[in-house]
N, C-alpha and C positions, 0 to 999 in steps of 0.2 A: 901973615902970608900975603904976597902980592898976587893980584888977579892976572892971569895970563891974557895976552891979547885976544880979542874976539875973532871968531871966524869971519870970512868975507860974507857980506849980506846975501850973495847969490849962491852960497855954498850948498844949501839944501836942494835948490833947484838943479844945480849941476850934478849933485850926487844922485838924485832921483833919475836923471837922464842917463846916468851911467858914464858920464864923461870922465869921471875921476877913477874909474876902475883900474886897478893895477898902477895907480899913479901915486908917486911919493908925496906930492903936494896934498892930495886928497886925504891920505892917511895922517899926515901931519895936522891937517885941519881938524880931523876927528879928535886927535890927541889934545889939541889946543882947547877945543870946546869942552871935552871931558874934564880937562884941568880946571876950566872956569867953573863947571858944575861943582867939582870937589872943593874949590876954594871959596865960592860964594854961597852955595847951598849946603854942601856937605852931605853926609849920610848919618842916619840914626842907627846906633848900635844898642839894642834894647835889652835891659835887665841883665847885663853882664858887666859888673864893675871891673873885673880883671882886664877885659878888653879896653875899657875906657882908661884904666890906669896905664896900660901899655902905650896907648896913643899919647897920653899926657907925658909919659917919660920920653917920648920921641918928639916932643915939641908941638903937638897938634893943639888946636884951639877947640875947647869943648864947652858947649852950653847945654845943660841938662844932659841928654843922651845924643845930641847932634854934634858930630865931629867934622870940622873943616880940615882939609888935607891938601898937601902939595903934590900934584900929580907927577911932576918930574921926579920928585924924590921917591914916590912909590915905584916908578919904573926903575929907578936906580937900585932900589932895594931888591926888586925881583931879578933884574939882570945880574946883580952881583952874586947871588947864591942859588937861585932856582935852577935845577938841572935842565939842560936842553933835551936830554934823552932819559927816559924812564924805563926801567925793566920791571915788568910785573911778573912775579914768580908764582908758579903753580907747584903742586906736589911732584909733578914730573918735570924735571929741568928741561927736557926736550920740548915742552910745551910753553916755556916762558915766552912772553911777548914783549916787544920793544915799541915804545911810543916816541915819535919824533925822530929827528936826525935822518930824515929821508926814508924811513922804513914804511912798509906797507901798512895800510890802516887796520886797526883792530876793531872787530865787530862784536856787538853784544845783542842779546835778545831784548824784547820789550821789558820795561821796568815799571812795576807798581800797579798792574791791572787788577781791579777787584773781581772782574767777571771773566769767564772762559767760554769760548765757542768751540765745542769739541768736533771730532771728525764726522759725527752724525748730524751736525747742525744744531745741537742742543746748547742753549745758553744758560749758564748757571753761575752761582758764586764759586770762586776758586776753592780748591781743596788740596789736601796733601797728595791725593792720587793724581790730580791735574799737574801739580808741580813735578812729581816724579816723571810723568810722561813728557813734560816740556824739557826736563833735564836730560832725558834719554835722547831727545831730538837734538838738543844743542851740543851735547858731547859728541854725538855721531857726525856732526857737521864739520867739515874741514874749514868752512868759512867763519864759524863762530868760535873765535879763539879766546874769548873771555865769556864765561857763562853768566855774568851779570849779577843781579841782586833782585829779589822779590819779583820774579818773573810773573807771578800772580800772587794775590793775597790768599793765604791758606785760612779760609774762614772756619775750618774745623779744628784749628789749633788756637788755644788761648793766646791773646795778644802778647802777653808777657813772655811767652815761650817762643814766639815766632822768630826773633833774630837768631837765636842759636839753632832752632829747628831748620831754618833756611841755610845756615852755615853747614850743618850736618848734611843736608841734601847736596850742596855743592861739593863738599869734601868727599862724600862717600860715592856719589854717582859720576864724578868726573875728577880728573887730575889736572885740569886747566886752571889758570888764574880766575878769580871771581872778584866781585865788588863787596865792599864792607857795608855794614848796617849804619844808619844814622838815626835810629829810633831814639836814642838817648846817649849821653856820654858813657854811662855804665855799659850799655849794649855795645857801643863802639869798642870799649876795652875788652869785653868778653869775646867778641868775634875776632878781634885782633889776636888775643891770646890763643884762640883755637887755630886760626890760620897759621900763625908763626910756629906753633908746636907741630902742626901737620906738615908744613913745608920743611922745617928742621934744617935750615941753613944759616950760617953766620950772617949778621947784617952787613950790608955793603952800601956805600953812598950811591944814590941814584937808583936804588932798587927797593921794591916794596912788595909785600904779599897782597895788599888790598888797595884798591882805588875807591874812594868814597865820594858820593855826590853831595856837595855842600851848596845849597841854594841861597842866594840873596832873595829878598822879598821886594820886588819892584812895586812902587818907585822908591829907590834910594834908602832901603831899610835892610838891616840884618837882624833877625829874631834871635831870641835867647838860645834855643836849642842848637841851631846851626853854628852859632859862635862857640858854644862850649864843645860841640863835636869837633869843630875845626881845630881848636886848641889841643884837644886830646889826640886827634889824628896826627897833627904836626909833631907834638912832643914824642909820640911813639915812632916817628920816622916813617909813617905810612903816607900814602898819596891822597891828594884831594882834587876832585874835579869841581872847581869853583865856578858856578854858573849863574848867569842872569837869564832867566827864561821869561820873556816879556810877551804880553798881549798888546799889539799895536792899536792904540786908540782907547785902551782900557787901563793898563798898568804902565804904559810907556807912550811917548808921542806917536801920532799916527804915521809919521814919515819914517822912511828908512834912516835918514840922517839923524833924526832926533833919537830914535831907538838905539842906534849905534853909539851915540854919545852917552846916553844914560847908562846903557848896559856896560860899556867899557869902563865908566867911572866905578860902577859897582864891583866888577870883577877885579879891577886893579887893587881896590882896597882889600878884598878878601885874600888874593894871592900874596900881597905884601904882608898881611897879618900872619899867614903861615910861615913866611920867612923870618918875621920878627920873633915868633914863638920858637922856631928852630931853623936857623940858617941851613939851607940845603934841603929842606922838606920838599918832596916832589909835588908839583902842582900842574894841573892841566886847565887851560882856559876854556870856559864854555860861555858863548855869547850868541843868543838866538832869540828871534822874535817872530810871532805869527800875527797877521792881521786878524782883528777881532770883529765878528759880525754884530753890528748894533741891532739888527732885526732878530737874528736867531739867538744872540747872546752866547755864541760859541766861537772858538777859534777856527779860522779857515785854513786848514792844512793843505799844502800843495800850492799855495799862492806864490807867484814868482818873486814877490817882494822878499819873502823869507830866503829864497835861494840867493838873491843878490846880497842880502845881509850876511849870509853864510860865507860868501867869498871875501867880503870885507873883514869879517871876524878872523878868518884864517890869516889874512895878511897882517892884521894887527898883532896876532899872536906871534907870527914870525918875527916881527920887529922887536917883540919882547924877548924872544928866544925861549919860548915854552911850547910844549905840545898843545894841540887845540882839539876841542870836541866838534864832532859833526852830528847831524841829526839823521836818523835812519828812515825806515819805511813807515812814516806817520801818515795818517789819513783821518778824515772826518767821517768816512763811511761806516755805517753800522753792519754792513755785510761784506763778505770777502768777494767783492764783485769788480767790475771794470773801473768804477770810480776809485776803489781802494788801490787797485793795481797802478792806475795812472798817477794818483797823488803820491803814493809811496815811491814809485820809480823816479819821479821828478825830484823829490826831496833827496833821495839817496844818491842820485846822479850828481846833484849839486854839491853834496858833501864830498863825494869821491873826487870830482873834478876840481874842487877848491883845494884839495890836499889835506883834508882833515885827518887827524891821527887816531882818534878814538871815537867810533861811531856808535852812539847810544840808540836804543830802540831800533836796532838794525833789522829785526824780523819779528813778525807776529802781532803787530799793533793794529787795532781796530777802534773805532768809535771814540775819537779824541783821547785815546789811551785808556779808556775804561774797560777794554775787553782784550784778552789774549785769544787769538785765533790759532789753534794748533795746526790747522791746515795751512794757513798763511805763513806760520813760523817755519814749517818744513819746506814749503815751496820757495820762500824768499831766501832761506839759507842755501838751498840748492842753486838758485839763480846767482847769488853773490859768488858762490864758489866757482861757478862756470864763468861768470863775467870777469872776475878778478884772477882767474887762473890758479886757484888754490888746488892742491893735490886732492882729487876726489876720493882717493883710497886712504887718506889719512884719518881713519876713524876707528883705530884700534881701541879695545876696552881700556878703561882706566886702570892704573896701578891699584892694587888692593890697599885699602886703608888699614892701618895697624889696628888689630882687634882690641887691644887694651885701650888705645886712644879713643876708639869709637865707643867702647863700653863706658868709659869715663865721661865722654861728652853726653851720651844718652842719660847717664845718671844725673849730670848737672841740669839737663833740661827737665827731667822728671821732678827735681827738687824745687823748681821755680813755682 
């Protein structure tokens, strides 16, 4: 593979000053620099010989587990088959959502919080009861059109049962689309089976029951489990949100330009892999970075650098022709206070104004994502509905889940 030309020496300074915002030349420079990273440094694909064999079959150079790639070819693969528009299907067809192609953004609640701050101000480990309460809030909200995944960790449910227990919560307490599990390839399969059976509609190109969050591990690594999950998701025709979530100065360069270049290289490889496993597999691009505090050793949510990076990420996704992720109401605050409100509002505003299609962590986030606030979840969902002019009355109860299906799913969970 030949190395693409290097970006101009003053590119990073220009980008930091914002002179290249919405500028074709600036976006091309990012692509050129990412191509150079892919060709000269490459990415590590760890402990998954099938992925290495696939790259080898397509002419990539492999040393141990490090693969060097042609960025222009990766873009060609993605543009050739990845859908520009993705329909996520729920049990109720009236609640299906569309990503991309100029449609309104889809919002989800927080994803992955181990702790919960309840309405009385008590902070505790997440539980089945907390999850049920959060699901009631998100289903009743006209703004939250995708109920997400693992809104909080259910500490009172054995870990092996959680993926199907979460799926049952989403299917029984709402008829909106939701997100799939990535706990393991077997869990991916089990939750896909449950969602496909509950939705019960024939497969259709560009449509999927589930969107799965598949993360690279910056800098420039894909771990074994995400790789195997990505392969399973693509082969089943389901959707993947391929994301590079970087800490600027820790897991990526401290500059906006450097983080854009590294993250773009990472997500290009992941989205192309999905197309190689199954042409036409729906993919969403996720490219986001947060400055990392070297004194506090925590990410600094709400920083303007992240907001500028969000705008560039959206433009890069538009050039590829795929939907793009935005970041929602994230904050570093431990309390549902003024700091939380300001940081969340600034980040959410940047995602909406950039034109992001799928906004993860849209409501309920506290404490660098370690805590779900039920009060913040309710309030942010209401404000998003008001700001984005969603129908405030669109909160009818979910369609009933088929009793035989629910009984069978409960039996499967009990058997684990």
